[in-house]
C-alpha positions as CSV (number, residue, x, y, z in Angstrom):
1,X,26.6,22.1,-8.0
2,X,27.5,23.7,-4.7
3,X,29.7,21.8,-2.1
4,X,28.6,22.9,1.3
5,X,31.0,22.7,4.3
6,X,30.4,21.5,7.9
7,X,26.6,21.0,7.4
8,X,24.6,20.2,10.6
9,X,22.9,16.8,10.1
10,X,20.6,16.9,13.2
11,X,17.6,17.8,11.1
12,X,18.5,15.2,8.5
13,X,18.3,12.1,10.7
14,X,15.1,11.1,12.4
15,X,17.0,10.1,15.6
16,X,17.9,13.8,15.9
17,X,21.6,13.0,16.7
18,X,24.0,15.9,16.6
19,X,26.6,15.5,13.8
20,X,28.0,17.3,10.8
21,X,28.9,16.5,7.3
22,X,32.3,17.7,6.4
23,X,31.2,18.2,2.8
24,X,27.6,17.9,1.4
25,X,26.1,18.2,-2.1
26,X,22.4,18.5,-2.6
27,X,21.3,16.1,-5.4
28,X,18.3,17.6,-7.1
29,X,18.8,15.9,-10.5
30,X,21.1,13.4,-12.1
31,X,23.1,16.3,-13.4
32,X,24.3,17.1,-9.9
33,X,25.6,13.5,-9.6
34,X,27.4,13.9,-12.9
35,X,28.9,17.1,-11.7
36,X,30.3,15.4,-8.7
37,X,31.8,12.6,-10.8
38,X,33.3,15.2,-13.2
39,X,35.3,16.7,-10.3
40,X,38.5,14.7,-9.9
41,X,38.8,15.3,-6.2
42,X,35.1,14.6,-5.3
43,X,34.9,11.6,-7.7
44,X,37.9,9.9,-6.1
45,X,36.8,10.1,-2.5
46,X,34.3,8.0,-0.6
47,X,30.6,9.0,-0.6
48,X,27.6,8.6,1.7
49,X,24.1,8.7,0.2
50,X,21.6,10.4,2.5
51,X,17.9,10.2,1.9
52,X,15.3,11.0,4.5
53,X,17.7,9.9,7.3
54,X,15.0,7.7,8.9
55,X,17.1,4.5,8.9
56,X,20.5,5.6,10.1
57,X,22.4,6.0,13.4
58,X,25.1,8.6,13.2
59,X,28.0,7.9,15.6
60,X,30.0,11.0,14.7
61,X,30.6,13.5,12.0
62,X,30.5,12.2,8.5
63,X,33.9,12.7,7.0
64,X,33.2,11.5,3.4
65,X,31.2,13.4,0.9
66,X,27.5,13.3,1.7
67,X,25.1,13.2,-1.3
68,X,21.8,14.5,0.1
69,X,19.1,13.2,-2.3
70,X,16.4,15.9,-2.8
71,X,15.1,15.0,-6.3
72,X,11.4,16.2,-6.6
73,X,8.5,15.4,-8.8
74,X,5.4,13.2,-9.0
75,X,3.7,12.2,-12.2
76,X,1.2,9.6,-13.5
77,X,3.1,7.4,-16.0
78,X,0.1,5.2,-17.0
79,X,-3.5,5.0,-16.0
80,X,-4.9,1.9,-17.5
81,X,-7.9,-0.4,-16.8
82,X,-5.8,-2.8,-14.7
83,X,-3.4,-0.5,-12.9
84,X,-2.1,3.0,-12.4
85,X,1.7,3.6,-12.6
86,X,2.9,6.6,-10.7
87,X,6.5,7.9,-10.6
88,X,8.0,9.9,-7.8
89,X,11.4,11.6,-7.4
90,X,13.6,10.0,-4.8
91,X,13.7,13.1,-2.7
92,X,9.9,13.3,-2.2
93,X,8.7,12.7,1.4
94,X,7.2,9.2,1.5
95,X,4.1,10.0,3.7
96,X,3.4,13.1,1.6
97,X,3.6,10.9,-1.5
98,X,1.2,8.3,-0.1
99,X,-1.2,11.1,0.8
100,X,-0.9,12.6,-2.7
101,X,-1.9,9.3,-4.3
102,X,-5.0,9.1,-2.3
103,X,-6.0,12.7,-2.8
104,X,-5.7,12.2,-6.6
105,X,-7.8,9.0,-6.6
106,X,-5.0,6.4,-6.8
107,X,-5.3,4.0,-3.8
108,X,-3.0,1.2,-3.0
109,X,-0.3,2.6,-0.8
110,X,-2.5,3.6,2.2
111,X,-1.2,0.8,4.4
112,X,2.3,2.4,4.2
113,X,1.1,5.8,5.5
114,X,3.2,7.7,8.1
115,X,6.3,5.7,7.5
116,X,9.1,8.2,7.9
117,X,11.7,8.8,5.1
118,X,11.9,9.5,1.4
119,X,10.5,7.8,-1.7
120,X,14.1,6.9,-2.8
121,X,14.8,5.1,0.5
122,X,11.6,3.0,0.3
123,X,12.9,0.3,-2.1
124,X,16.3,0.2,-0.4
125,X,14.7,-1.0,2.8
126,X,11.6,-2.6,1.2
127,X,9.6,-0.8,3.8
128,X,6.4,-2.4,4.9
129,X,3.6,-2.1,7.4
130,X,0.1,-3.6,8.1
131,X,0.3,-6.3,5.5
132,X,1.8,-4.4,2.6
133,X,5.5,-4.0,1.5
134,X,6.9,-1.8,-1.2
135,X,7.7,-4.8,-3.3
136,X,3.9,-5.5,-3.5
137,X,3.4,-2.2,-5.3
138,X,6.7,-1.8,-7.1
139,X,7.1,-1.3,-10.8
140,X,10.7,-0.1,-11.4
141,X,13.3,2.5,-10.5
142,X,16.0,4.5,-12.2
143,X,19.4,4.9,-10.5
144,X,22.8,6.3,-11.4
145,X,26.0,4.5,-10.9
146,X,28.5,6.4,-8.7
147,X,31.5,5.3,-10.6
148,X,30.5,5.3,-14.3
149,X,27.7,7.9,-14.1
150,X,25.5,5.4,-16.1
151,X,21.8,5.7,-15.5
152,X,20.1,2.3,-15.3
153,X,16.7,0.8,-14.6
154,X,15.8,-2.1,-12.3
155,X,12.6,-4.1,-12.0
156,X,11.4,-5.9,-8.9
157,X,13.3,-9.1,-9.6
158,X,16.5,-7.1,-10.1
159,X,16.1,-5.3,-6.8
160,X,16.2,-8.7,-5.1
161,X,13.6,-7.7,-2.5
162,X,13.4,-9.5,0.8
163,X,12.2,-8.7,4.3
164,X,13.5,-5.2,4.9
165,X,16.2,-5.9,2.3
166,X,17.2,-5.2,-1.3
167,X,20.2,-5.2,-3.6
168,X,21.0,-1.7,-2.4
169,X,21.9,-3.0,1.1
170,X,24.5,-5.4,-0.1
171,X,28.1,-4.9,-1.4
172,X,29.3,-7.1,-4.2
173,X,31.0,-10.2,-3.0
174,X,33.0,-10.6,-6.2
175,X,33.7,-8.4,-9.3
176,X,30.6,-8.4,-11.4
177,X,28.2,-9.0,-8.6
178,X,25.1,-6.7,-8.6
179,X,25.4,-5.6,-4.9
180,X,24.8,-1.8,-5.0
181,X,25.4,-0.6,-1.4
182,X,27.2,2.7,-1.7
183,X,27.6,2.3,-5.5
184,X,24.4,4.0,-6.8
185,X,21.9,6.7,-6.1
186,X,18.2,6.1,-6.8
187,X,16.7,8.9,-8.9
188,X,13.1,7.9,-9.4
189,X,10.8,5.2,-8.3
190,X,7.6,3.9,-10.1
191,X,4.7,2.1,-8.3
192,X,2.0,0.0,-9.9
193,X,-1.3,0.4,-8.1
194,X,-3.7,-2.4,-9.1
195,X,-7.3,-2.0,-10.2
196,X,-9.8,-2.8,-8.9
197,X,-8.6,-1.6,-5.5
198,X,-9.1,-4.1,-2.6
199,X,-8.4,-3.2,1.0
200,X,-5.7,-5.1,2.9
201,X,-7.1,-5.2,6.4
202,X,-6.1,-8.6,7.8
203,X,-3.5,-7.1,10.1
204,X,-4.7,-7.3,13.7
205,X,-4.8,-3.5,14.3
206,X,-6.9,-2.9,11.2
207,X,-9.2,-5.9,11.8
208,X,-9.8,-4.4,15.3
209,X,-10.7,-1.0,13.7
210,X,-13.1,-2.8,11.4
211,X,-14.9,-4.3,14.3
212,X,-14.8,-1.1,16.4
213,X,-16.2,1.1,13.5
214,X,-18.6,-1.5,12.1
215,X,-17.3,-0.7,8.7
216,X,-16.9,-4.0,6.8
217,X,-15.9,-2.4,3.5
218,X,-13.7,0.6,4.3
219,X,-12.7,3.1,1.6
220,X,-9.0,3.8,0.8
221,X,-9.2,6.9,2.9
222,X,-10.6,5.0,5.9
223,X,-7.8,2.4,5.7
224,X,-5.3,5.3,5.5
225,X,-6.8,6.9,8.6
226,X,-6.9,3.6,10.5
227,X,-3.2,3.1,9.7
228,X,-2.3,6.6,10.8
229,X,-4.2,6.2,14.0
230,X,-2.6,2.9,14.8
231,X,0.9,4.2,14.1
232,X,0.4,7.4,16.1
233,X,-0.9,5.3,19.1
234,X,2.1,2.9,19.1
235,X,5.0,4.9,17.6
236,X,6.5,8.3,18.6
237,X,6.6,11.2,16.2
238,X,10.3,11.6,15.2
239,X,9.8,15.4,15.2
240,X,8.9,15.2,18.9
241,X,10.9,12.2,20.1
242,X,13.9,11.2,17.9
243,X,13.7,7.6,16.7
244,X,14.2,5.4,13.6
245,X,10.9,3.4,13.9
246,X,11.3,-0.3,14.4
247,X,15.0,-0.8,15.3
248,X,15.2,-4.5,15.0
249,X,13.9,-6.9,12.4
250,X,11.4,-9.6,13.5
251,X,13.4,-12.8,13.5
252,X,12.3,-16.0,11.7
253,X,12.9,-19.5,13.1
254,X,12.0,-23.0,12.1
255,X,8.8,-24.6,13.5
256,X,10.9,-26.8,15.7
257,X,12.8,-23.8,17.2
258,X,9.5,-22.1,17.7
259,X,8.0,-25.1,19.5
260,X,11.0,-25.2,21.7
261,X,10.6,-21.6,22.7
262,X,6.9,-22.0,23.2
263,X,7.6,-24.8,25.6
264,X,9.5,-22.3,27.8
265,X,7.5,-19.1,26.9
266,X,3.9,-20.1,26.1
267,X,2.8,-16.5,25.5
268,X,5.4,-15.6,22.8
269,X,3.9,-13.7,19.9
270,X,4.6,-15.6,16.6
271,X,3.2,-15.8,13.1
272,X,3.5,-18.8,10.7
273,X,4.9,-17.7,7.3
274,X,4.0,-19.0,3.8
275,X,7.5,-20.7,3.4
276,X,6.9,-22.8,6.6
277,X,9.1,-20.7,8.9
278,X,7.8,-18.8,11.9
279,X,8.2,-15.1,12.5
280,X,8.7,-14.0,16.1
281,X,7.7,-10.5,17.3
282,X,11.0,-8.8,18.2
283,X,9.2,-6.2,20.4
284,X,7.7,-9.1,22.5
285,X,11.2,-10.6,22.9
286,X,12.7,-7.3,24.0
287,X,9.8,-6.5,26.4
288,X,10.1,-10.0,27.9
289,X,13.7,-9.2,28.8
290,X,12.5,-6.2,30.7
291,X,13.8,-3.4,28.4
292,X,10.7,-1.4,27.9
293,X,11.2,2.1,29.3
294,X,14.8,1.5,30.2
295,X,17.7,3.7,29.1
296,X,21.4,3.8,28.5
297,X,22.5,7.4,28.9
298,X,20.0,9.5,26.8
299,X,19.0,6.6,24.5
300,X,16.0,4.6,25.7
301,X,13.4,2.0,24.8
302,X,10.0,3.5,24.1
303,X,7.5,2.9,26.8
304,X,4.6,2.0,24.4
305,X,6.6,-0.2,22.0
306,X,9.8,-2.0,23.0
307,X,10.8,-2.4,19.3
308,X,11.5,1.4,19.1
309,X,14.6,3.0,20.5
310,X,14.4,6.7,21.2
311,X,16.5,9.8,21.8
312,X,15.4,11.2,25.1
313,X,17.3,14.3,24.5
314,X,20.9,14.7,23.5
315,X,21.6,11.0,22.9
316,X,24.7,10.2,21.0
317,X,25.0,7.5,18.3
318,X,27.3,5.7,20.6
319,X,24.6,5.5,23.3
320,X,22.1,4.2,20.8
321,X,24.5,1.5,19.6
322,X,25.4,0.5,23.2
323,X,21.7,0.2,24.1
324,X,21.0,-1.9,21.0
325,X,23.9,-4.2,21.7
326,X,22.8,-4.7,25.3
327,X,19.3,-5.6,24.1
328,X,20.7,-8.1,21.6
329,X,22.8,-9.7,24.3
330,X,19.7,-10.0,26.6
331,X,17.5,-11.6,23.9
332,X,20.2,-14.0,22.9
333,X,21.0,-15.1,26.4
334,X,17.3,-15.7,27.2
335,X,16.0,-17.0,23.8
336,X,19.0,-18.0,21.8
337,X,17.9,-15.6,19.1
338,X,20.1,-12.9,17.5
339,X,18.2,-9.7,16.7
340,X,19.3,-7.9,13.5
341,X,19.1,-4.1,13.5
342,X,17.3,-2.3,10.7
343,X,19.1,1.0,10.7
344,X,22.6,1.5,9.2
345,X,25.2,2.6,11.7
346,X,27.4,5.4,10.2
């Protein structure tokens, strides 16, 4: 274990915000975590787990110990007649992992292509796109507790997945509660890819591609390419224009609330949900408030997609947070809806 000092974090957060970690340890195995816990000084202090950095807003230098997860490895755990189970180290790049599964003949994750971040972060956020969420393909994960050093395994039910949510985003309300925010590091994640493979192409962008290409039964690779093309058209590449993807969750309301809004805003984009609630398009709400293309300092709202906040060059975390709060205020004043950010503010 090597403790690095004053490590620049600009390359380790997709917003490209300039900040430093006062101390950083690169976690490439569970032994690195155990070494941290065996050091009396490091074990006692606060810690911040950093994966791919695609879901954070840094508002200054990180003063606590940063545990940078870089655990590698991909392997096929099981390849049976009904499903293939594949395990990936938490430090693997998510898009590269999705690409690997296709290249090796294991489809099922193609709708989640080009989502920035790491494999270990994917269940934390329950990432999803184009009709598929991680929970739909999740088998189990291994994690290590940051107090006891105990390695444990969680299945899907124990992860308490919800819309962009999991047990890893919640702190325990009482002693004995399972909330694991800041209390564990994910080491490995396993995904169950069902057989026979069936394309998930009901999402409007993919349905449009189906019509445009005249391909009624696309291959996994074609779905992958459609998803990549759709994301590249609507979303900026973080390597070119810093961003954290969709900044706000799509809010859900009751049917009565939705009808009330429709009476005032007939064109609002909304989707009925299986539980009877109605999901509203946060990007539409933000755009309706006139924020698309606007900026606060060097932080701005992307011209092609109002749901994405971007770093126009030299933006601070404070500017991003100020812009986000201004958007929240506008949406609440016009629609009576509180938008919830997806990224974690550090």
